[in-house]
C-alpha positions in Angstrom: -9.1 -29.7 -10.8 -5.7 -31.2 -10.2 -2.7 -29.3 -11.5 0.7 -30.7 -12.1 3.4 -28.2 -11.3 6.5 -28.2 -13.6 9.7 -26.7 -12.1 12.8 -26.0 -14.1 16.3 -26.1 -12.5 19.0 -24.1 -14.4 22.6 -23.5 -13.4 23.2 -20.3 -11.5 25.1 -17.4 -13.0 26.9 -16.4 -9.8 29.1 -18.4 -7.4 26.5 -17.8 -4.6 23.6 -19.5 -6.4 24.5 -22.9 -7.8 21.0 -23.4 -9.2 17.9 -21.3 -10.0 14.5 -22.8 -9.6 11.5 -21.6 -11.6 7.9 -22.7 -12.1 7.4 -22.9 -15.9 4.2 -24.8 -16.6 1.1 -26.4 -15.2 -0.4 -29.7 -16.3 -4.3 -29.7 -15.9 -5.6 -33.1 -14.8 -2.2 -34.5 -14.0 -1.7 -37.5 -11.7 0.3 -37.6 -8.5 4.0 -36.9 -8.8 6.9 -36.3 -6.4 9.8 -34.5 -8.2 9.6 -36.8 -11.2 12.2 -35.9 -13.9 10.5 -35.0 -17.1 13.2 -33.6 -19.3 17.0 -33.0 -19.2 19.0 -30.8 -21.5 22.6 -30.5 -20.4 22.4 -28.9 -16.9 18.8 -27.8 -17.3 16.3 -30.2 -15.8 12.5 -30.0 -15.6 10.6 -31.8 -12.9 7.0 -32.6 -12.3 7.4 -31.5 -8.7 3.9 -31.9 -7.3 0.2 -32.2 -8.1 -2.0 -29.7 -6.3 -5.8 -29.1 -6.4 -6.9 -25.8 -8.1 -9.8 -24.7 -6.0 -12.2 -22.0 -7.1 -14.4 -20.1 -4.8 -17.6 -18.1 -5.6 -16.4 -15.2 -3.4 -13.3 -14.8 -5.5 -14.8 -14.5 -8.9 -13.8 -10.8 -9.2 -10.2 -11.8 -8.7 -10.5 -14.5 -11.4 -12.0 -12.0 -13.8 -9.1 -9.7 -13.1 -6.6 -12.5 -13.8 -8.4 -13.5 -17.0 -8.4 -10.0 -18.3 -4.6 -9.6 -18.3 -2.6 -9.9 -21.4 -1.4 -13.4 -20.4 -3.8 -15.1 -18.0 -1.8 -17.0 -15.4 -1.8 -19.5 -12.6 0.3 -18.4 -9.6 2.4 -21.1 -8.0 3.5 -20.5 -4.4 6.7 -22.2 -3.2 8.9 -22.1 -0.2 12.3 -23.4 0.6 12.2 -27.0 2.0 14.1 -28.5 4.8 13.7 -32.1 3.6 14.9 -34.1 0.6 13.6 -31.7 -2.1 14.7 -28.1 -2.7 11.2 -26.6 -2.6 7.9 -27.2 -1.1 5.0 -26.5 -3.5 2.5 -24.8 -1.3 -0.4 -23.6 -3.5 -1.6 -23.1 -7.1 -4.2 -20.4 -7.5 -5.9 -18.5 -10.3 -6.4 -15.4 -8.0 -3.9 -12.6 -8.4 -5.1 -11.2 -5.1 -4.3 -14.3 -3.2 -0.9 -14.5 -4.9 -0.2 -10.9 -3.9 -0.9 -11.8 -0.3 1.7 -14.6 -0.3 4.2 -12.4 -2.1 3.8 -9.6 0.5 5.1 -11.9 3.3 8.5 -12.3 1.7 8.8 -15.9 2.9 7.3 -17.6 -0.2 8.4 -17.5 -3.8 5.4 -16.7 -6.1 5.8 -17.6 -9.8 3.5 -16.6 -12.6 2.8 -19.5 -15.1 0.8 -19.0 -18.3 -2.6 -20.8 -18.3 -3.3 -23.4 -21.0 -6.3 -22.6 -23.2 -8.4 -25.3 -21.7 -7.9 -24.0 -18.2 -8.8 -20.5 -19.2 -12.1 -21.8 -20.6 -12.8 -23.8 -17.4 -12.2 -20.8 -15.2 -14.2 -18.5 -17.5 -17.2 -20.9 -17.4 -17.0 -21.0 -13.6 -16.9 -17.2 -13.4 -19.9 -16.9 -15.8 -21.9 -19.3 -13.7 -21.1 -17.8 -10.2 -20.1 -14.1 -10.6 -22.5 -11.5 -9.1 -21.7 -7.9 -9.5 -21.8 -6.0 -6.3 -23.9 -2.9 -6.4 -22.0 0.2 -5.2 -23.9 2.0 -2.5 -22.6 5.5 -1.7 -22.3 6.1 2.0 -24.4 9.0 3.3 -22.8 11.2 5.9 -24.4 11.8 9.3 -24.6 15.6 9.6 -25.0 15.5 13.4 -22.4 17.7 15.1 -20.7 15.8 17.9 -18.3 18.6 18.9 -20.9 20.8 20.6 -20.8 19.4 24.1 -17.6 18.8 26.2 -18.1 15.5 28.0 -15.2 14.3 30.1 -12.9 17.3 30.0 -10.5 17.0 32.8 -10.7 14.6 35.7 -12.6 15.7 38.7 -10.3 13.7 41.0 -7.3 15.8 40.0 -6.9 19.3 41.6 -6.3 22.0 39.0 -5.3 25.6 39.7 -6.6 27.0 36.4 -8.4 26.2 33.2 -6.8 23.2 31.5 -7.0 24.8 28.1 -5.3 28.0 29.0 -1.5 28.4 28.5 0.3 28.4 31.9 1.1 31.9 33.1 3.6 31.0 35.8 5.7 28.1 36.9 3.5 27.1 39.7 3.8 23.5 41.0 0.7 21.5 42.0 1.0 18.7 44.4 
């Protein structure tokens, strides 16, 4: 499903940050856009910054369930500073909080949490109900074989030793 990403620019509150950028909404089924201005209120401007595909994968249904079970189900928008004409590159929109965490851990991307519209929640829930398979927990059984009973490879036969290698040295004898 294509998702339009709405980014809001507000004036900064310090002299070091002239503007603050924040993802504030997603538009399910939106058409293509490239930083199209949607709304202006004094110094606050909202842009339809980009339209990205929201891809769902059968292997990530556990993550989607986790995201849907939160108080406010959200889409995570991953952005990074741009070098071109626009202030930000919109990299990814995902419904997986696990994938969003991976991007947040790098520290190079900005990850914004945007509330999901009701229709998108229903679409993702239907997908999860269709594809989710619970993994059966299988407890690992320990192998009780003792591996410390024989001493293979203690010391190197090519190196001359004056005494047992495990004994504390009794004198300061040099070995050449």
